[in-house]
C-alpha positions in Angstrom: -23.8 -58.4 140.9 -21.9 -56.8 143.8 -24.1 -58.2 146.6 -22.5 -61.2 148.3 -25.0 -61.8 151.1 -28.8 -61.9 151.3 -31.7 -62.5 153.6 -33.3 -65.9 153.5 -35.8 -68.0 155.5 -33.8 -70.9 156.9 -35.0 -74.1 158.6 -32.8 -75.2 161.5 -34.5 -78.5 162.3 -37.7 -80.4 161.8 -40.6 -79.1 163.9 -43.2 -76.4 164.2 -42.5 -73.5 161.8 -42.5 -70.9 164.6 -39.7 -72.9 166.4 -37.5 -74.0 163.5 -37.6 -71.2 160.9 -35.6 -68.0 161.1 -34.7 -65.2 158.7 -30.9 -65.2 158.4 -28.2 -63.5 156.4 -26.5 -66.0 154.2 -24.3 -66.0 151.1 -25.9 -65.4 147.7 -25.9 -68.8 145.9 -23.6 -69.1 142.8 -24.6 -70.4 139.5 -22.8 -72.8 137.2 -22.6 -70.8 134.1 -22.2 -73.9 131.9 -25.6 -75.2 133.2 -29.2 -74.6 132.2 -30.0 -73.0 135.6 -30.8 -69.4 136.4 -30.1 -67.1 139.3 -33.3 -65.2 140.1 -33.8 -62.0 142.2 -37.0 -63.3 143.9 -39.8 -60.8 144.2 -42.6 -62.9 145.7 -43.3 -66.4 147.0 -46.6 -68.0 147.7 -47.4 -70.6 150.4 -48.5 -74.2 149.8 -49.4 -77.0 152.2 -46.2 -78.8 151.0 -44.2 -76.0 152.6 -45.2 -76.7 156.2 -45.5 -80.4 155.6 -41.8 -80.5 154.8 -40.8 -78.2 157.7 -42.5 -80.5 160.1 -40.7 -83.5 158.6 -43.7 -85.0 156.9 -41.6 -86.4 154.1 -38.5 -87.4 156.0 -39.5 -91.0 155.7 -38.5 -90.6 152.0 -35.4 -88.4 152.4 -33.8 -86.4 155.2 -32.8 -82.8 154.4 -29.4 -81.7 155.9 -29.9 -78.8 158.3 -29.8 -75.8 158.2 -31.8 -75.8 155.0 -33.5 -73.2 152.7 -37.3 -73.3 152.3 -39.9 -72.2 149.8 -41.1 -73.6 146.5 -43.2 -71.2 144.4 -41.7 -67.9 143.2 -41.8 -65.0 140.8 -38.8 -62.7 140.1 -36.2 -61.4 137.7 -33.3 -63.3 136.1 -29.9 -62.0 137.2 -27.7 -64.6 135.6 -28.4 -67.5 133.2 -26.4 -70.5 132.4 -25.4 -70.9 128.8 -27.9 -73.8 128.3 -30.8 -71.8 129.7 -33.4 -70.3 127.3 -33.7 -67.3 129.6 -31.5 -64.1 129.8 -30.8 -61.5 132.5 -33.7 -59.2 132.9 -36.4 -61.7 132.0 -39.3 -61.7 134.4 -40.0 -65.3 135.3 -42.1 -67.5 137.6 -41.9 -71.1 138.6 -41.0 -73.5 141.4 -38.2 -75.5 142.8 -38.2 -79.3 142.6 -39.5 -81.0 145.8 -36.0 -81.8 147.0 -34.4 -78.4 146.2 -36.5 -75.9 148.1 -35.0 -72.4 148.5 -37.3 -69.8 147.0 -37.9 -67.9 150.2 -34.8 -65.8 149.8 -33.7 -62.6 148.1 -31.9 -64.7 145.4 -32.4 -68.3 144.4 -31.1 -70.8 141.8 -33.8 -72.6 139.7 -33.9 -75.2 137.0 -34.9 -73.6 133.7 -37.4 -76.5 133.1 -39.3 -75.4 136.2 -39.6 -71.8 135.1 -41.5 -69.8 132.5 -41.9 -66.2 131.4 -44.2 -64.4 134.0 -47.7 -63.5 132.8 -47.5 -59.9 131.7 -50.9 -59.0 133.2 -50.1 -60.3 136.7 -48.0 -58.8 139.5 -45.1 -60.8 140.9 -47.3 -61.5 143.9 -50.1 -62.9 141.8 -47.7 -64.8 139.5 -46.1 -66.5 142.5 -49.4 -68.1 143.4 -49.7 -70.1 140.2 -46.9 -72.7 139.8 -47.6 -75.5 142.2 -51.4 -75.3 142.3 -51.6 -74.5 138.6 -49.5 -77.4 137.5 -51.5 -79.7 139.8 -54.8 -78.5 138.3 -53.6 -78.9 134.7 -52.3 -82.4 135.4 -55.5 -83.4 137.1 -57.6 -82.3 134.1 -55.2 -84.1 131.7 -55.9 -87.4 133.4 -59.6 -87.1 132.5 -60.6 -88.4 129.0 -64.3 -88.9 129.5 -67.4 -86.7 129.0 -67.0 -83.0 129.9 -70.5 -81.9 130.9 -70.1 -81.3 134.7 -67.1 -80.9 136.9 -67.3 -81.0 140.7 -64.4 -79.1 142.3 -64.8 -78.7 146.1 -63.0 -76.0 148.1 -63.6 -73.3 145.5 -61.3 -70.7 147.1 -58.6 -73.1 148.3 -55.2 -73.0 146.7 -55.8 -75.7 144.1 -59.5 -75.3 144.1 -59.8 -71.7 143.0 -57.3 -72.3 140.1 -58.9 -75.6 139.0 -62.3 -73.9 139.1 -61.1 -71.3 136.6 -59.4 -73.9 134.4 -62.3 -76.3 134.3 -64.0 -74.4 131.4 -61.1 -72.3 130.0 -58.6 -75.1 129.8 -60.4 -78.5 130.2 -63.6 -77.6 128.3 -66.3 -78.5 130.9 -69.7 -77.0 130.3 -70.9 -76.8 133.9 -69.0 -76.4 137.3 -70.0 -77.0 140.9 -68.1 -76.0 144.0 -68.4 -75.9 147.8 -67.2 -73.2 150.2 -68.0 -72.2 153.8 -70.4 -69.5 154.6 -67.7 -66.9 155.2 -66.2 -67.5 151.7 -69.3 -67.5 149.5 -69.0 -63.8 148.7 -65.3 -64.0 148.2 -65.7 -66.7 145.6 -68.5 -64.8 143.8 -66.4 -61.6 143.8 -63.3 -63.2 142.3 -64.5 -66.2 140.2 -67.6 -65.3 138.2 -68.1 -68.2 135.8 -69.2 -70.8 138.4 -72.6 -72.4 137.8 -73.4 -73.7 141.3 -71.9 -72.6 144.7 -72.8 -74.7 147.7 -72.4 -73.5 151.2 -71.5 -76.7 152.9 -71.9 -75.1 156.4 -75.7 -74.8 155.7 -76.4 -77.8 153.4 -74.9 -81.2 152.7 -73.7 -81.2 149.1 -75.0 -84.8 148.8 -78.5 -83.4 149.2 -78.0 -80.8 146.5 -75.9 -82.5 143.9 -78.0 -85.2 142.2 -76.5 -88.7 142.3 -75.0 -89.7 139.0 -74.7 -86.1 137.6 -71.0 -85.4 137.5 -68.3 -86.4 134.9 -65.3 -85.3 137.0 -64.5 -84.8 140.6 -61.3 -83.4 142.1 -60.5 -85.0 145.5 -58.5 -82.7 147.7 -59.1 -84.3 151.0 -58.0 -87.9 150.6 -61.5 -89.4 150.4 -61.9 -90.3 146.7 -64.6 -93.0 147.4 -66.9 -90.3 148.8 -67.4 -88.9 145.3 -68.6 -92.2 143.8 -72.2 -91.3 144.3 -71.9 -88.2 142.2 -70.4 -89.9 139.2 -72.5 -90.3 136.0 -72.4 -94.0 135.0 -71.9 -94.4 131.2 -74.7 -95.9 129.3 -74.3 -99.5 128.2 -72.1 -99.7 125.0 -71.2 -96.0 125.3 -67.9 -95.0 123.8 -67.7 -91.5 125.4 -65.4 -92.7 128.1 -65.5 -93.0 131.9 -66.2 -90.3 134.5 -63.2 -89.5 136.6 -62.3 -89.1 140.3 -58.8 -87.6 140.3 -57.1 -87.3 143.7 -54.3 -84.9 144.7 -54.4 -85.9 148.4 -54.4 -89.8 148.3 -50.9 -91.3 147.8 -50.5 -92.9 144.4 -48.6 -96.1 143.8 -44.9 -96.3 144.2 -44.0 -95.7 140.6 -46.0 -92.5 140.4 -44.6 -91.3 143.7 -41.1 -91.8 142.4 -42.0 -89.8 139.3 -43.4 -86.9 141.3 -40.7 -86.9 143.9 -37.9 -87.5 141.4 -36.4 -90.1 143.6 -36.5 -93.9 144.3 -38.2 -95.5 147.3 -37.1 -98.5 149.2 -38.8 -101.9 149.2 -40.8 -101.3 152.5 -42.2 -97.9 151.4 -42.8 -99.2 147.9 -44.9 -102.1 149.3 -46.8 -99.8 151.6 -47.6 -97.3 148.8 -48.8 -100.0 146.4 -51.0 -101.6 149.1 -52.6 -98.2 149.9 -53.3 -97.6 146.3 -54.8 -101.1 145.9 -57.0 -100.6 148.9 -58.3 -97.2 147.7 -59.2 -98.7 144.3 -61.2 -101.5 145.9 -63.9 -98.9 146.9 -64.2 -97.3 143.5 -66.3 -99.2 140.8 -64.6 -100.2 137.6 -66.8 -97.9 135.5 -65.1 -94.9 137.1 -61.6 -93.8 136.1 -59.7 -93.2 139.3 -56.2 -91.7 139.4 -53.9 -90.0 141.9 -50.5 -88.4 141.4 -47.9 -85.9 142.6 -47.5 -83.2 140.0 -44.3 -82.8 138.1 -43.6 -79.7 136.1 -44.2 -80.0 132.4 -42.3 -77.6 130.1 -45.4 -76.1 128.6 -47.6 -75.8 131.7 -46.2 -72.4 132.8 -46.7 -71.0 129.3 -50.3 -72.4 129.2 -51.1 -70.6 132.5 -49.4 -67.4 131.4 -51.4 -67.4 128.2 -54.7 -67.9 130.0 -53.8 -65.2 132.6 -52.9 -62.7 129.9 -56.2 -63.6 128.1 -58.1 -62.7 131.2 -59.2 -66.3 132.0 -57.1 -67.0 135.0 -56.3 -64.8 138.0 -55.1 -66.0 141.4 -57.0 -64.9 144.6 -54.6 -63.5 147.2 -55.7 -63.6 150.9 -52.8 -61.5 152.3 -49.3 -60.4 151.5 -46.6 -60.4 154.2 -43.0 -59.0 154.1 -40.1 -61.5 154.5 -39.5 -60.4 158.1 -43.1 -61.7 158.9 -42.6 -65.1 157.2 -43.6 -66.9 160.4 -46.9 -65.0 160.5 -47.4 -66.0 156.8 -46.9 -69.7 157.6 -49.4 -69.4 160.5 -51.9 -67.6 158.3 -51.6 -70.2 155.4 -52.5 -73.0 157.8 -55.9 -71.4 158.7 -57.1 -72.3 155.2 -57.9 -68.7 154.1 -59.8 -67.7 151.0 -57.0 -67.6 148.4 -53.3 -67.7 148.7 -50.9 -66.3 151.2 -47.9 -64.5 149.7 -44.5 -63.4 151.1 -43.1 -60.3 149.3 -39.3 -60.5 149.2 -38.4 -57.3 147.5 
């Protein structure tokens, strides 16, 4: 590869994205050819709430990123070079994500761990494939944490980043028979246009879901807002002596205990933060009855997850919804758009 420099979105300090992010010309990163890493020509990157959380310094109480720093997590692209221990080879179309402490996908080239990447779904464009890694892995992990009955799954925010993927996986991957979701008035038609196999769509701007969803009718609820106790009323209580398992409230927004945080962040936390996280988790569980299985987590890439999603996508059972695609030079506009909670994912096209 003759190119020695590239364009990349760089963070210069913690703060508002419009103030601290800038597209710059920087050196192309070099790969250790004895490693299992890959150098990827990035084609597209999708936005996640984690992107602007980190830019604003929302996780600097755990670690501080030296500035200037690259940004971006999700990606889809083409392998340029592969370390000798990598299962990939030059020319492979791949998709995946960085680890939480190694952002840098929002650039023309990036280095990624092989364990965080997979072969891109053949039926999806690079823009579509870039939408899947973080939200898809999160959705798969949430469903894996449920071992109870699988009649009805309640997945709010049906066209949100995680919500619209989890809603598609609820039947195709997790095996639920019935799905319920909520969206605002402006997004009802978008959901119906893109996600067809949903049994009940509730416009929460017009009606309170608590007046529509019968109490005790759900086996699974995905908490995306940090209010897991609010779903207790919907959970179906197991009959006395039942061996079918418990209903589940799985949260992706409420901090888990310290051990799970360390696993998801791939780091260790100090005693004060450990104590605080464990106390918060204990307090949350006080409000959830023992007959309900409650869990929260930060998703960590599993080697088979990306293949699972690619197989489902190529079988026509999983397709991301894209709100808008921006070029790299309009990355700041993409950040601003993503924070408006649009219908579907915001994507930045690199190539």
